[in-house]
C-alpha positions as CSV (number, residue, x, y, z in Angstrom):
1,M,10.3,-17.3,-11.1
2,A,11.0,-17.0,-7.3
3,I,9.4,-14.2,-5.5
4,S,11.5,-11.3,-4.6
5,E,11.8,-10.3,-0.8
6,S,10.5,-6.9,-1.8
7,A,7.2,-8.6,-3.1
8,N,7.0,-10.9,0.0
9,L,4.0,-9.1,1.5
10,R,1.8,-11.8,3.0
11,K,3.2,-10.8,6.5
12,C,2.0,-7.2,5.9
13,H,-1.7,-7.8,4.8
14,L,-4.4,-8.0,7.4
15,A,-5.8,-11.2,5.7
16,T,-2.5,-13.1,5.8
17,W,-0.2,-11.5,8.5
18,Q,-0.4,-14.6,10.7
19,D,0.5,-17.0,7.8
20,E,3.9,-18.6,7.8
21,E,3.8,-18.9,4.0
22,P,5.8,-16.2,2.1
23,G,4.6,-14.7,-1.2
24,T,2.4,-12.1,-2.5
25,V,-1.3,-11.5,-1.4
26,L,-4.0,-12.5,-4.0
27,E,-5.9,-9.3,-3.3
28,D,-9.0,-10.2,-5.4
29,S,-9.7,-13.2,-3.1
30,V,-9.3,-11.4,0.2
31,N,-10.4,-7.8,-0.5
32,R,-14.2,-8.0,-0.5
33,H,-15.3,-4.4,0.3
34,K,-15.7,-1.9,-2.5
35,N,-13.4,1.1,-2.2
36,P,-15.3,4.2,-1.9
37,L,-12.9,5.9,-4.3
38,A,-14.3,3.5,-7.0
39,D,-17.7,5.3,-6.9
40,Q,-16.3,8.8,-6.4
41,F,-13.6,8.4,-9.2
42,P,-14.9,5.9,-11.6
43,D,-12.3,6.5,-14.3
44,M,-9.4,6.2,-11.8
45,S,-6.8,3.6,-12.7
46,F,-6.9,1.1,-9.9
47,L,-4.3,-1.6,-8.8
48,N,-3.8,-4.8,-10.6
49,S,-2.5,-6.8,-7.6
50,L,0.0,-8.8,-9.6
51,E,1.6,-6.0,-11.4
52,M,5.3,-5.9,-11.0
53,V,7.9,-3.3,-11.7
54,L,11.0,-5.3,-12.9
55,G,14.6,-4.4,-12.4
56,N,16.2,-1.6,-10.6
57,I,14.9,1.8,-12.0
58,I,16.7,3.9,-9.3
59,Q,19.7,5.8,-10.7
60,N,22.4,7.4,-8.6
61,A,20.9,6.2,-5.3
62,Q,23.2,5.8,-2.1
63,Q,21.9,2.3,-1.4
64,T,23.6,-0.7,0.1
65,P,24.3,-3.7,-2.1
66,R,21.5,-5.6,-0.2
67,A,19.0,-3.2,-1.1
68,S,19.9,-3.3,-4.7
69,Q,19.7,-7.2,-4.7
70,L,16.3,-7.0,-3.1
71,L,15.0,-5.0,-6.2
72,E,16.6,-7.1,-8.9
73,S,13.7,-9.5,-9.3
74,G,11.3,-6.6,-9.1
75,C,8.6,-5.4,-6.7
76,L,4.8,-5.0,-6.6
77,R,3.5,-1.8,-8.0
78,A,1.6,0.3,-5.4
79,N,-1.7,2.0,-6.2
80,A,-5.2,2.3,-4.8
81,A,-7.2,-1.0,-5.1
82,R,-10.7,-1.2,-6.3
83,H,-11.7,-3.6,-3.4
84,I,-10.2,-3.3,0.1
85,F,-10.0,-5.6,3.0
86,W,-11.8,-3.6,5.7
87,D,-15.3,-2.3,5.7
88,P,-15.1,1.5,5.2
89,S,-18.2,2.2,7.4
90,K,-16.5,0.6,10.3
91,V,-13.0,2.2,10.1
92,K,-11.7,4.5,12.7
93,A,-8.6,6.4,12.1
94,A,-5.9,7.8,14.4
95,I,-2.8,9.7,13.7
96,V,0.1,9.2,16.1
97,T,3.3,11.3,16.1
98,C,6.0,11.8,18.6
99,G,6.7,15.5,17.6
100,G,9.5,17.0,15.7
101,L,9.4,14.5,12.9
102,C,9.7,16.6,9.7
103,P,8.7,19.9,8.3
104,G,5.3,19.8,6.6
105,L,3.9,17.2,9.0
106,N,1.3,19.6,10.4
107,S,0.0,20.1,6.8
108,I,-0.2,16.4,6.2
109,I,-2.1,15.8,9.4
110,R,-4.4,18.7,8.5
111,G,-5.2,17.3,5.1
112,V,-5.9,13.8,6.3
113,T,-8.1,15.1,9.1
114,K,-10.0,17.3,6.7
115,C,-10.4,14.4,4.2
116,L,-11.7,12.0,6.9
117,W,-14.0,14.5,8.5
118,N,-15.5,16.0,5.3
119,D,-15.8,13.2,2.8
120,P,-19.1,11.4,2.8
121,W,-17.8,7.9,2.7
């Protein structure tokens, strides 16, 4: 089966963004650092990096025909991964906005900041 454009994510992953080859990322081979969530939430359902959502499950959407075609062969399922590409002890985070983006943005920034500041990862 040919890979759908919506699952062509090699250009978006830190390990493969410079590769010219299209396709999915074999997460298990490039993500070498244990996600701190795995210790904090041991019963959490983590990502299977090859799990696909097949077909178009969106009803009554106002989408262009191109968007519908991109989803026909499925897309990768999103979720937290048990192993991640970056070393959490070396990560720094920044939140950049240009103001006036959407209602509730301040609450999101507050939540992310409190999480990053207070969690003992």
